[in-house]
C-alpha positions, 0 to 999 in steps of 0.5 A: 776801376777803383783807381778811376773812382778815386781819381774822380772823387778826389778831383771833384772833392772841392767843386768850387775849386774844380770849376775855377780850374776848369774855367781857367784852363778852358779860357786858355784853350779857347785863346789858343784855339781861336788864335789858331782858327784866326791864323788858318782862316786869314791864310785860307781867305787871303787866297780863296778868290784865286783858288776858285780861278782855273788858271794854274799859272800866272804872269806878274811883273818882275818885282811882284811875287804874290797875289797882293803885289801885282804891278801894272802890266802893259796890254802890249805884253799881253797881246804878244803873249796871246800870239805865242803859238805854245800858249793855249789860253791867256787872260788878263786880271786886274786885282787892285785896291781903290777907294769906294766913296759916297757923299758921307763915307769912304771905304777901301775896296779891292777891284777884280777886273776880268774878261767877261767872256772868261770860262776860268775867271768869273764871279760866284755867289751872286745874290742880287743882280746879274753878271750880264749887267757888267757888260754896261760901261762903268758898272760893278758887282760888289760883295754884300759886306760893303753894307757894313759901311754903307747899309743903305746901298742898293742896286742902281746907286752910283758911287765914286770908285777910284777915278770913275763914277760907278753904278751898282748892278749887283751884290755877291757874297764870299768875295772879300778878305777880312774887312775888305770887300771885293768888287767885280767889273769888266776889264775895260771898266776896271782900267777906267778906274785908274786911267793913269795906268792906261791899258794894263792889268795886274797879272795874266793867267796862262795855260800852256800846251802840253809839250811846252812847260813853264821853264820854256815859257819863262825863257821865251819871256826873257828873250822878248824882254832882252829884245825890248818887246815887253817889260820884265815878267816872271811866271809863277804857279798858283801854288807858288803864289799862294805860298808867297802870299801866305808868307807875306801875310805872316811876316810882313802883315804881322799875323805870325807875330800876333798869333805866336804871342797869343798861343804862347800866352795861352800855354803859359797860363795853362802851365801856371794853372796846372803847376800851382793846382797840382802842387797845392793838391799834393800839399793838402793831401800829404797824409792821404798819399802817405796812407796810400803808400803805407797800404802798398800803393805802387808808383804806377798807381799814384802816377795814374791817379795824379796824371788821370786828374790832369787828363780829365781837366784838360779833356773837359777844358778842351771841349769847353774851350773848343765850343767857345772858339767855334761860337765866337769864331762864328760871331767874329767871322760875321764881323769880318775876321775869318775863323776856321777851326781845323780838325788836325790842328785842334788835335795837335793843340789837345795833345800839346796841352796834355804834354804840357800838363804832364810836364808841369805835373812831374814835379808834384808827382815826384814829391808824392814819391818822396813822401815817407809812409811813416808820416801816417803814424806821426801825431 
């Protein structure tokens, strides 16, 4: 208990210095927490839409391997797959970007064209309008985040969407990727938005009979391709497409590089702060540490005292930095950037900071152990 009191008393001896150190470490931890939350949030949101769909297997063109790169599949291929005896269920989906235009503004919106009678793919979180209204030709339900660009938009308005004029029949929420809202339409309406593709879809969801696996299905598709009945298609599980999509966003989308730089910067700032602070503390208090050694303080006692200060600083800074990340994350998420703080990632960040703090303190701690107790008796 005496050691704990001494540690805290020494740490709070200069309150202004303590507050500045705490502020610097808190900002460092906030930077890392926010970056990790952004990384997690972007990846989760990128495939959240497909996580809600009940198909666990998808057919894409041979050159596509993630949710964002589906190339047009002709409906003739869909019709052949539909007739296969070992295919239990099959549905088309269009997932395609298009321009959303009014007289004054143009925005990028992603189109979700689906089979209106589907039980596995359907809109959610409708806040205005009715899904049944999509049965009318050239109608869409769009995510409410579209109002960030078109604040006056309302049900009944007509907009130019891709190659066709569309009527807004409803608004939903939680159907977007970052700043890019999604719009729902029937598969037939979605095909009209890009008529140069004809009767097409971006991908096909399939459900197979229990005794018919994915490899068998792929073999049959390859055989039909060899017979020139369909284009070359490839089958993926949902998990494979999710992993491929995340990899594409991290590597090709630049998410990984940006986050790694921010995290590295955060840890570098913490290393500098802890190293300088501990070194200055030792330099300022050489006589005090010499006195402690002269009266018999052990290395273990001194280690606990010094490293205890690091533990207190990082723990308090972690709490403050995490609270800031949560607050700014909520504000950033509302603007379009998804921030999801993960408990296990946060614990890993905390432990990493403790490790960095201890490593950066070792030089200063070793300096204390080299202090000659006789310094106390020198003038």
